[in-house]
C-alpha positions as CSV (number, residue, x, y, z in Angstrom):
1,M,9.0,-65.7,27.0
2,K,6.4,-65.6,24.3
3,I,3.0,-64.2,25.2
4,I,-0.2,-63.3,23.5
5,L,-1.7,-59.9,24.3
6,R,-5.3,-59.9,25.6
7,K,-5.5,-56.1,25.8
8,N,-4.0,-53.2,23.8
9,Y,-0.8,-52.2,25.5
10,D,1.0,-49.1,24.1
11,Q,4.6,-50.3,24.5
12,L,4.0,-53.8,23.2
13,G,1.1,-54.0,20.7
14,K,-2.5,-54.7,20.1
15,I,-4.9,-57.5,21.1
16,G,-3.8,-60.8,19.7
17,D,-0.2,-59.9,18.9
18,L,2.4,-62.6,19.7
19,V,5.2,-60.8,21.5
20,D,8.5,-61.9,23.0
21,V,9.2,-60.3,26.4
22,K,11.5,-60.9,29.4
23,N,10.3,-63.6,31.8
24,G,10.1,-61.3,34.9
25,F,8.0,-58.6,33.0
26,A,5.6,-61.3,31.9
27,R,5.3,-63.2,35.2
28,N,5.3,-60.1,37.5
29,F,3.3,-57.6,35.5
30,L,1.5,-58.8,32.4
31,L,0.1,-62.1,33.6
32,P,-1.2,-61.0,37.0
33,R,-3.0,-58.0,35.4
34,Q,-4.4,-60.3,32.7
35,I,-2.9,-58.2,30.0
36,A,-1.4,-61.3,28.4
37,Y,-1.5,-65.1,28.1
38,I,1.4,-67.4,27.9
39,A,1.5,-68.5,24.2
40,T,0.1,-72.0,24.1
41,K,-2.3,-73.6,21.6
42,G,-5.2,-73.5,24.1
43,N,-4.7,-69.9,24.9
44,V,-4.6,-69.0,21.2
45,R,-8.0,-70.6,20.8
46,S,-9.4,-68.8,23.8
47,L,-8.0,-65.5,22.5
48,E,-9.8,-66.0,19.2
49,E,-13.1,-66.4,21.1
50,E,-12.4,-63.3,23.1
51,K,-11.7,-61.4,19.9
52,H,-15.0,-62.6,18.4
53,Q,-17.0,-61.5,21.5
54,L,-15.2,-58.2,21.6
55,A,-16.1,-57.5,18.0
56,K,-19.8,-58.2,18.7
57,K,-19.7,-55.9,21.7
58,E,-18.1,-53.1,19.7
59,V,-20.7,-53.3,17.0
60,K,-23.5,-53.1,19.6
61,E,-21.8,-50.1,21.3
62,L,-21.4,-48.3,18.0
63,E,-25.1,-48.9,17.1
64,A,-26.2,-47.6,20.5
65,A,-24.0,-44.6,20.2
66,K,-25.4,-43.8,16.7
67,I,-28.9,-44.0,18.0
68,L,-28.1,-41.8,21.1
69,G,-26.3,-39.3,18.8
70,A,-29.3,-39.0,16.6
71,E,-31.5,-38.3,19.7
72,L,-29.0,-35.7,21.1
73,E,-29.0,-33.8,17.8
74,T,-32.6,-32.8,18.4
75,V,-32.0,-31.8,22.1
76,S,-31.4,-28.3,23.3
77,I,-30.6,-27.5,26.9
78,T,-30.8,-24.3,28.9
79,I,-28.3,-23.4,31.6
80,P,-29.2,-20.5,33.8
81,V,-26.2,-18.6,35.2
82,K,-25.7,-15.6,37.5
83,V,-24.5,-12.5,35.7
84,G,-23.0,-9.2,36.8
85,E,-22.8,-5.8,35.1
86,E,-22.8,-5.8,31.3
87,D,-24.0,-9.4,31.3
88,K,-20.7,-10.9,32.4
89,I,-21.0,-14.4,33.8
90,F,-19.5,-15.2,37.2
91,G,-17.1,-18.1,36.4
92,S,-17.9,-20.2,33.4
93,V,-20.2,-22.9,32.2
94,T,-18.4,-26.3,32.7
95,S,-18.9,-29.7,31.2
96,Q,-20.3,-30.9,34.5
97,M,-23.1,-28.3,34.3
98,I,-23.9,-29.4,30.7
99,A,-23.9,-33.1,31.9
100,D,-26.3,-32.2,34.7
101,A,-28.6,-30.4,32.3
102,L,-28.6,-33.4,30.0
103,K,-29.3,-35.7,33.0
104,E,-32.4,-33.6,33.8
105,K,-33.6,-34.5,30.2
106,K,-33.0,-38.2,31.0
107,Y,-29.7,-38.5,29.0
108,D,-26.9,-39.9,31.2
109,I,-23.8,-38.6,29.6
110,D,-20.4,-38.6,31.4
111,R,-18.9,-35.1,31.7
112,R,-15.6,-36.4,30.2
113,K,-17.4,-37.1,26.9
114,I,-18.4,-33.4,26.6
115,D,-15.8,-31.5,24.6
116,L,-15.7,-27.8,25.3
117,E,-13.1,-26.3,23.1
118,E,-12.9,-23.2,25.4
119,P,-14.8,-22.3,28.5
120,I,-18.2,-20.6,28.0
121,R,-18.0,-17.2,29.6
122,A,-20.8,-15.3,27.9
123,L,-24.5,-15.5,27.4
124,G,-25.7,-16.9,24.1
125,I,-26.3,-20.1,22.1
126,Y,-23.5,-22.6,21.8
127,S,-23.0,-25.8,19.9
128,V,-21.2,-28.3,22.3
129,N,-19.6,-31.4,20.9
130,V,-20.3,-34.7,22.7
131,K,-18.1,-37.6,21.9
132,L,-20.2,-40.7,22.4
133,H,-17.9,-43.2,20.7
134,P,-14.5,-42.9,18.9
135,E,-16.5,-42.9,15.7
136,V,-19.6,-41.0,16.8
137,T,-19.6,-37.3,17.7
138,T,-22.8,-35.3,18.1
139,I,-23.7,-31.7,18.8
140,V,-25.9,-30.4,21.6
141,K,-27.4,-26.9,21.3
142,T,-26.8,-25.1,24.6
143,W,-28.5,-21.9,25.6
144,V,-26.7,-19.9,28.3
145,V,-29.2,-17.5,29.9
146,R,-29.3,-15.2,32.9
147,E,-30.8,-16.6,36.0
């Protein structure tokens, strides 16, 4: 059965690809989940419109991410932590703690977008990467201080 992909699917291809798959896979999996259309002339036209709308949406998201990234470059956050002897932190600073500190400054960033290369386990100043968009990554200055 010939189908047109509506969404990127790792095993088959990218949006808009014309793919030949087995009938059962198309009818039972791809079509109900709206991953693909049956390849007809009308569906080809509707897919072109979807591609056009998706391109507009991606441009808007990229512009918004660039603006937010420029704002986050100027932001620094402070995370107070409990410390023991010789200024050792109990536990570590997590991406959730950084996301909460950013939320207090009115920036709603998902914790999964915060990229900690390794856990923060000492007091000091750190540069934390925040991946806002596949093409936009920014750095937030994070101060880890004793409570």
